[in-house]
C-alpha positions as CSV (number, residue, x, y, z in Angstrom):
1,M,-100.6,149.9,-60.7
2,F,-101.2,147.2,-58.1
3,L,-102.2,144.7,-60.5
4,K,-99.3,145.5,-62.6
5,V,-96.8,145.4,-59.8
6,V,-98.8,141.6,-58.9
7,S,-98.1,140.3,-62.4
8,V,-94.6,141.3,-62.4
9,L,-94.0,139.4,-59.0
10,L,-95.7,136.3,-60.1
11,A,-94.0,136.5,-63.5
12,S,-90.7,136.5,-61.6
13,L,-91.7,133.9,-59.5
14,L,-92.5,131.5,-62.5
15,V,-89.4,132.3,-64.2
16,C,-87.4,131.5,-60.7
17,E,-89.5,128.4,-60.5
18,A,-88.6,127.2,-63.7
19,S,-85.1,128.0,-63.4
20,K,-84.6,124.9,-61.0
21,V,-83.3,121.5,-61.5
22,L,-86.1,118.7,-61.0
23,E,-85.2,115.9,-59.1
24,V,-87.6,113.2,-60.6
25,S,-88.3,109.6,-59.7
26,D,-89.9,106.8,-61.5
27,K,-93.5,108.8,-61.7
28,F,-91.4,110.9,-64.6
29,L,-92.0,107.8,-67.1
30,S,-95.9,108.9,-66.9
31,V,-95.3,112.1,-68.1
32,R,-92.4,112.0,-70.4
33,K,-94.2,112.9,-73.5
34,E,-95.7,116.0,-71.9
35,G,-93.9,119.1,-73.0
36,M,-89.9,119.4,-73.6
37,W,-87.3,118.0,-71.0
38,L,-83.5,118.6,-70.8
39,M,-82.6,115.3,-68.8
40,K,-79.8,114.3,-67.1
41,F,-79.0,110.7,-65.9
42,Y,-76.4,110.5,-63.0
43,A,-75.2,107.9,-60.3
44,P,-73.9,109.8,-56.8
45,W,-70.5,107.9,-56.9
46,C,-69.9,109.4,-60.7
47,G,-67.0,112.2,-60.3
48,H,-67.9,113.3,-64.0
49,C,-71.6,113.7,-62.7
50,K,-70.1,115.7,-59.5
51,K,-68.2,117.7,-62.1
52,L,-71.6,118.9,-64.1
53,E,-73.7,119.5,-61.3
54,P,-72.8,123.6,-61.2
55,V,-73.0,123.6,-65.1
56,W,-76.7,121.6,-64.8
57,K,-77.9,124.5,-62.5
58,H,-76.6,127.2,-64.7
59,V,-77.9,125.6,-67.9
60,A,-81.4,125.4,-65.9
61,Q,-81.1,129.3,-64.8
62,S,-80.0,130.0,-68.7
63,L,-83.4,128.1,-69.9
64,G,-85.6,129.7,-67.6
65,D,-87.5,131.6,-70.0
66,T,-88.4,128.5,-72.3
67,G,-90.9,125.7,-71.7
68,V,-87.8,123.3,-71.5
69,R,-88.0,121.4,-67.9
70,V,-84.5,120.9,-66.9
71,A,-84.3,117.6,-64.3
72,R,-82.0,115.2,-63.1
73,V,-82.7,111.2,-62.2
74,D,-80.6,109.1,-59.9
75,C,-80.4,105.9,-61.8
76,T,-79.1,104.0,-58.8
77,R,-82.6,104.5,-56.8
78,F,-84.7,104.5,-60.1
79,T,-83.7,101.8,-62.5
80,K,-86.7,101.5,-64.0
81,V,-85.9,104.6,-65.6
82,A,-82.6,104.0,-66.3
83,T,-83.9,100.9,-68.0
84,E,-86.3,102.6,-70.2
85,F,-84.0,105.0,-71.8
86,N,-81.5,102.4,-72.0
87,I,-78.6,104.2,-70.0
88,R,-75.3,102.5,-70.4
89,G,-73.3,105.7,-68.7
90,Y,-72.9,108.3,-66.4
91,P,-73.7,111.1,-67.0
92,T,-76.1,110.5,-70.0
93,I,-77.9,113.9,-71.1
94,L,-81.1,113.7,-73.4
95,F,-83.7,115.8,-74.7
96,L,-86.8,114.6,-74.7
97,K,-89.6,116.2,-77.1
98,G,-92.8,114.2,-77.4
99,E,-92.0,111.0,-79.2
100,D,-88.4,111.8,-80.1
101,T,-85.6,111.4,-78.1
102,Y,-82.1,113.2,-78.7
103,I,-78.6,112.4,-77.1
104,Y,-76.3,115.1,-76.2
105,E,-72.5,114.0,-77.2
106,G,-70.9,117.5,-77.1
107,D,-68.6,119.2,-74.9
108,R,-70.5,119.7,-71.1
109,T,-70.1,123.1,-71.0
110,R,-73.0,125.9,-70.5
111,E,-72.7,127.5,-73.6
112,D,-73.1,124.2,-75.7
113,L,-75.9,122.5,-73.4
114,V,-78.4,125.6,-74.2
115,A,-77.2,125.9,-77.8
116,F,-78.1,121.9,-78.3
117,T,-81.6,122.5,-76.2
118,R,-82.6,126.0,-78.1
119,R,-81.8,124.3,-81.3
120,L,-84.1,121.2,-80.8
121,M,-86.8,123.4,-79.4
122,G,-87.6,124.7,-82.8
123,P,-88.4,123.2,-86.3
124,P,-85.2,121.5,-88.2
125,V,-85.2,124.4,-90.8
126,Q,-86.6,127.6,-89.5
127,P,-87.4,130.2,-92.3
128,L,-86.0,133.3,-92.7
129,R,-88.3,136.0,-93.8
130,T,-86.7,139.5,-93.6
131,E,-82.9,141.3,-92.8
132,A,-83.3,141.1,-89.2
133,D,-84.3,137.4,-89.2
134,L,-81.1,136.6,-91.5
135,A,-78.9,139.2,-89.2
136,E,-80.1,137.3,-86.0
137,A,-79.3,133.9,-87.9
138,R,-75.6,135.3,-88.9
139,M,-75.2,135.8,-84.7
140,N,-74.9,131.8,-84.9
141,N,-71.5,132.1,-86.7
142,L,-72.0,129.2,-88.8
143,F,-75.3,127.8,-90.5
144,F,-76.7,126.4,-93.3
145,V,-79.6,127.6,-95.7
146,Y,-81.7,127.0,-98.5
147,S,-83.0,129.7,-100.8
148,G,-85.3,128.9,-103.7
149,P,-88.7,127.2,-104.0
150,L,-89.8,124.6,-101.5
151,E,-91.4,122.6,-104.3
152,H,-88.0,121.2,-105.4
153,P,-85.9,118.3,-105.1
154,L,-82.9,120.2,-103.1
155,Y,-85.2,121.3,-100.6
156,E,-86.4,117.6,-99.6
157,E,-82.7,116.4,-99.9
158,F,-82.0,119.7,-97.5
159,M,-84.6,118.6,-95.2
160,I,-83.9,115.3,-94.8
161,N,-80.1,116.1,-93.6
162,A,-81.6,118.9,-91.4
163,R,-83.5,116.4,-89.4
164,H,-80.6,114.3,-88.9
165,F,-78.2,117.2,-87.9
166,H,-81.0,119.1,-86.3
167,S,-79.1,118.7,-82.5
168,D,-75.8,120.0,-83.9
169,E,-76.3,122.5,-86.7
170,H,-78.5,125.3,-87.5
171,M,-80.6,125.2,-90.8
172,Y,-82.8,127.6,-92.5
173,S,-84.7,128.6,-95.5
174,A,-84.6,131.5,-96.7
175,A,-86.9,134.0,-98.8
176,P,-85.6,134.2,-102.5
177,G,-83.4,136.9,-103.1
178,L,-82.3,137.2,-99.0
179,I,-79.2,135.2,-100.0
180,K,-77.0,137.0,-101.9
181,A,-74.0,134.4,-102.4
182,G,-72.9,135.3,-105.8
183,S,-75.1,133.5,-107.8
184,D,-78.9,134.0,-109.5
185,T,-80.8,134.1,-106.3
186,R,-84.2,132.8,-108.3
187,E,-82.3,129.3,-108.6
188,A,-82.5,126.6,-105.6
189,A,-79.2,126.8,-103.9
190,V,-78.1,125.6,-100.7
191,C,-75.0,127.7,-98.6
192,G,-73.0,127.7,-95.9
193,F,-72.4,130.5,-93.6
194,K,-68.8,130.7,-91.5
195,D,-66.0,132.5,-91.3
196,N,-68.3,135.5,-92.1
197,Q,-68.7,134.4,-96.0
198,Y,-71.0,132.2,-97.5
199,H,-70.1,128.8,-99.6
200,K,-72.0,127.6,-102.1
201,F,-73.1,124.2,-102.2
202,R,-71.9,122.6,-105.7
203,Q,-73.9,118.9,-106.3
204,E,-71.0,118.2,-108.9
205,E,-68.3,118.3,-106.5
206,F,-69.9,115.0,-104.6
207,P,-70.7,112.6,-107.1
208,V,-72.8,109.7,-105.3
209,E,-71.5,106.2,-105.2
210,R,-73.6,103.9,-106.4
211,Q,-73.2,100.2,-106.7
212,E,-72.9,98.7,-110.6
213,R,-75.4,95.8,-111.5
214,A,-74.2,92.6,-113.3
215,V,-75.0,92.5,-116.8
216,G,-78.6,91.1,-117.3
217,E,-79.7,92.0,-113.8
218,E,-83.3,93.1,-112.7
219,E,-84.1,96.3,-111.5
220,E,-85.7,96.5,-107.7
221,V,-89.1,96.8,-107.5
222,N,-88.8,99.1,-104.8
223,P,-85.2,100.5,-105.2
224,T,-83.7,102.6,-102.2
225,P,-84.6,106.4,-103.3
226,A,-81.7,108.6,-103.9
227,T,-82.2,110.9,-100.7
228,T,-81.9,108.2,-98.2
229,L,-79.3,110.1,-95.9
230,V,-75.7,108.9,-96.1
231,D,-76.3,108.7,-100.1
232,T,-76.7,112.6,-100.5
233,P,-74.2,114.5,-101.9
234,L,-75.5,117.2,-99.4
235,H,-74.7,115.1,-96.4
236,S,-71.1,114.6,-97.5
237,W,-70.7,118.1,-98.2
238,V,-72.4,119.3,-94.6
239,V,-70.0,116.8,-93.0
240,R,-67.0,118.6,-94.5
241,E,-68.1,122.1,-93.9
242,R,-69.6,122.0,-90.7
243,F,-66.5,123.4,-88.6
244,P,-65.1,127.1,-88.8
245,M,-61.7,127.8,-91.0
246,F,-59.7,127.5,-87.5
247,T,-62.1,126.2,-84.6
248,K,-61.2,124.5,-81.1
249,V,-60.8,121.2,-80.9
250,T,-62.3,119.4,-77.6
251,R,-63.4,115.6,-76.9
252,G,-66.6,116.5,-77.9
253,K,-65.6,117.5,-81.4
254,F,-63.2,115.3,-82.1
255,G,-65.0,112.5,-83.5
256,K,-66.9,114.7,-85.8
257,I,-63.8,116.6,-87.1
258,M,-62.2,113.0,-88.2
259,A,-65.4,112.4,-90.1
260,T,-64.8,115.4,-92.5
261,H,-62.2,112.7,-94.3
262,K,-59.6,115.7,-94.3
263,F,-56.3,116.4,-92.8
264,V,-56.8,117.6,-89.1
265,V,-54.2,120.0,-88.4
266,I,-54.1,120.8,-84.7
267,A,-52.0,123.5,-82.9
268,V,-51.2,121.6,-79.8
269,L,-51.5,124.1,-76.5
270,E,-51.9,123.9,-72.8
271,E,-54.8,126.1,-71.2
272,N,-54.5,127.0,-67.3
273,K,-57.5,126.2,-65.4
274,L,-59.0,129.6,-66.5
275,E,-58.8,128.2,-69.7
276,Q,-56.1,131.0,-70.7
277,L,-52.7,130.4,-72.7
278,T,-49.2,132.1,-71.9
279,P,-48.4,134.6,-74.2
280,E,-46.0,131.7,-75.8
281,M,-48.9,129.5,-76.6
282,E,-50.8,132.3,-78.1
283,Q,-48.1,133.6,-80.3
284,F,-47.9,129.9,-81.6
285,R,-51.8,129.2,-82.2
286,E,-51.8,133.3,-84.2
287,M,-49.0,131.8,-86.3
288,V,-50.8,128.9,-87.1
289,R,-53.9,130.7,-87.5
290,G,-52.2,133.3,-89.9
291,V,-50.8,130.3,-92.6
292,V,-54.6,129.3,-93.0
293,S,-55.7,132.8,-93.7
294,G,-53.2,133.6,-96.0
295,N,-53.6,130.1,-97.7
296,R,-57.6,129.4,-97.8
297,E,-57.9,128.8,-101.1
298,K,-54.9,126.4,-101.5
299,Y,-55.6,124.8,-98.0
300,L,-59.2,124.6,-96.7
301,S,-60.5,121.8,-99.3
302,H,-57.9,119.5,-97.8
303,F,-57.4,120.4,-94.4
304,Q,-59.5,121.2,-91.1
305,F,-57.1,123.7,-89.1
306,G,-57.6,124.1,-85.0
307,W,-56.2,124.2,-82.0
308,T,-56.8,122.4,-78.6
309,G,-56.0,123.6,-75.3
310,S,-55.9,119.9,-73.9
311,P,-52.6,118.4,-74.9
312,D,-53.8,114.9,-73.8
313,L,-55.7,114.4,-76.3
314,A,-52.9,115.1,-79.1
315,N,-50.8,112.7,-76.8
316,S,-53.5,109.7,-77.4
317,V,-53.4,110.2,-80.8
318,A,-49.2,110.4,-81.0
319,M,-48.9,107.6,-78.5
320,D,-46.5,109.7,-77.1
321,T,-46.0,113.3,-75.1
322,L,-45.5,115.9,-77.5
323,S,-43.5,118.8,-76.2
324,L,-45.5,122.4,-76.1
325,P,-46.5,124.2,-78.3
326,S,-46.5,122.0,-81.2
327,L,-48.2,120.9,-84.5
328,L,-50.1,117.6,-85.4
329,V,-51.3,116.6,-88.7
330,I,-54.1,113.3,-88.5
331,N,-55.2,111.7,-91.4
332,S,-58.6,111.3,-90.7
333,T,-59.1,108.5,-93.3
334,T,-56.2,106.3,-92.7
335,H,-55.3,107.7,-88.7
336,H,-51.7,108.4,-89.7
337,H,-50.2,110.9,-87.7
338,H,-47.7,113.5,-89.2
339,L,-45.2,115.7,-87.0
340,P,-42.6,118.2,-88.2
341,E,-39.1,117.5,-88.0
342,D,-38.1,120.8,-87.1
343,S,-38.4,121.8,-83.2
344,P,-41.8,124.1,-82.2
345,E,-39.6,126.8,-81.2
346,Y,-38.2,126.8,-84.6
347,L,-41.2,126.6,-86.7
348,T,-42.2,129.6,-89.1
349,K,-44.8,130.3,-91.3
350,E,-42.7,129.2,-94.2
351,A,-41.7,125.8,-92.4
352,I,-45.5,125.1,-91.5
353,E,-46.2,125.5,-95.3
354,I,-43.2,123.5,-96.6
355,F,-44.7,120.8,-93.7
356,L,-48.2,121.3,-95.1
357,D,-47.4,120.8,-98.6
358,S,-45.1,117.9,-97.9
359,V,-48.2,116.1,-96.1
360,L,-50.3,116.6,-99.2
361,A,-47.5,115.3,-101.4
362,G,-47.0,112.0,-99.3
363,E,-43.6,113.0,-98.6
364,A,-43.6,113.6,-95.0
365,P,-43.0,110.8,-92.6
366,R,-46.1,109.3,-91.1
367,Y,-46.8,107.1,-87.8
368,G,-49.3,105.5,-86.3
369,G,-52.3,104.0,-88.4
370,N,-55.0,101.4,-88.0
371,S,-53.3,98.2,-87.9
372,W,-54.0,95.8,-85.2
373,L,-50.0,96.5,-83.7
374,V,-51.0,100.0,-83.3
375,R,-54.4,99.1,-82.0
376,I,-52.7,96.9,-79.1
377,Y,-49.7,99.7,-78.8
378,R,-52.2,102.3,-78.4
379,S,-54.6,100.6,-75.7
380,F,-51.3,99.9,-73.8
381,Y,-50.5,103.1,-73.6
382,E,-54.3,104.5,-72.6
383,A,-54.0,102.2,-69.6
384,K,-50.7,103.3,-68.8
385,T,-51.7,107.0,-69.1
386,S,-54.9,106.3,-66.9
387,L,-53.2,104.7,-64.1
388,F,-50.7,107.5,-64.2
389,D,-53.2,110.2,-63.7
390,M,-55.1,108.0,-61.5
391,W,-51.7,108.0,-59.2
392,R,-51.2,111.6,-59.6
393,G,-54.7,112.3,-58.5
394,N,-55.1,110.3,-55.4
395,P,-52.2,107.6,-55.0
396,V,-53.6,105.8,-51.7
397,L,-56.9,105.0,-53.6
398,T,-54.5,103.9,-56.7
399,A,-52.6,101.8,-54.7
400,V,-55.5,100.2,-53.0
401,L,-57.6,99.7,-56.4
402,I,-54.3,97.9,-57.9
403,G,-52.8,96.3,-54.6
404,L,-56.1,94.2,-53.9
405,P,-56.2,92.3,-56.8
406,L,-52.4,91.8,-57.1
407,G,-52.8,90.5,-53.5
408,F,-56.0,88.3,-54.2
409,L,-54.2,86.9,-57.1
410,S,-50.8,86.2,-55.2
411,L,-53.0,84.1,-52.0
412,I,-54.4,82.3,-55.0
413,F,-51.0,81.3,-56.5
414,Y,-49.4,81.0,-53.1
415,S,-52.2,78.4,-51.9
416,I,-51.8,76.4,-55.4
417,C,-48.1,75.7,-55.0
418,C,-48.5,75.2,-51.6
419,A,-51.0,72.4,-52.1
420,D,-48.5,70.6,-54.3
421,I,-45.6,70.8,-52.1
422,M,-47.8,69.6,-49.4
423,D,-49.3,66.6,-51.6
424,A,-45.7,65.5,-52.4
425,D,-44.8,65.4,-48.9
426,E,-47.7,63.1,-48.1
427,E,-46.9,60.9,-50.7
428,D,-43.0,60.6,-49.7
429,E,-44.2,59.8,-46.1
430,E,-46.6,56.8,-47.7
431,L,-43.8,55.5,-49.7
432,E,-41.5,55.6,-46.5
433,D,-44.3,53.3,-44.5
434,Y,-44.6,50.9,-47.1
435,H,-41.1,50.3,-47.5
436,E,-40.6,49.9,-43.5
437,K,-43.5,47.6,-43.8
438,A,-42.0,45.3,-46.2
439,E,-38.7,45.1,-44.6
């Protein structure tokens, strides 16, 4: 009994020790390939790093039962570490696993960071052998699974994509017959699970684009295999299907959502500091969700629907301050955006459907784009917005940051102008002396 109590106490002490954030130095480079590390590279003066600090401690506590060591390093003190990992911004988050290094590019929340780490702890493709394994996988809400013989070209293609999406997506291989997605379970197939439904990958819907050879041009001695990542139809399909029907759009996800090459429909809302919506905003979000749910077959192949609680993200796209709540549609290919002509308070399900149909038909007015004039204006708008945010957050510091360079430039211009005036006065005096002597 005594030994059992001692062992429990020792185990709890080890868990507490493992749940602490380790502060490392240059000596870390000698042990970086030993085990698994979740590293935060920071600078003490960085505001984003300070905001991440409490989240980082919670991440360490959540990963205390794993073999992952959660650590941080001050790049202003230990520049050798920053140089070794080519750190260019703060904070930078990396997961280190032996020789492999993975950079984290998602939202800096405890849930997302823990999920990112737990995915990378295991292999790119994890096997599902029983119904219990499948039930546990379905708790992820979204995953991709291969079913069929492992000696198959489709599995090779699936494995290549699994390595690429390892840090972002859950990828599994299932025993034959375990996945029932309305097809012959003996065939090799890939399915995506989202919104509590299976969606089967159909290769014929994603033709591979290949460059045509000129007549008489010989084949390459070592042609590029068909299973290079970007050329695979499976890669295009995963990129398009990696988000739920109606997802929350954040800055960490926005680039990946735009990579779907669909029309991105965003319900623009505003959350409070507790990430809560007002009843009016909640009602608008559910109305947009209802439009999606009632027209799945009609819209989901062309649109990716979502909502955002940060209007700044949508304002940056529209280059304007949108009224709240609002609806924004972005063409992820051309970067044009569309806004409904009706005011948000007059939008109904029927009006939203008419608006989306006009976008599909190419009849809706479009704004923005990717021309050089739009890029210049977008840069001006973002600079203006950043300056306003700085002033609103700390007007004294903003005045100092802007006033010092302007004052310095004013001194330079004043010195140049005064120097010209003084030179002119000296020339006039010399001419007067010369005329006096001549007389």
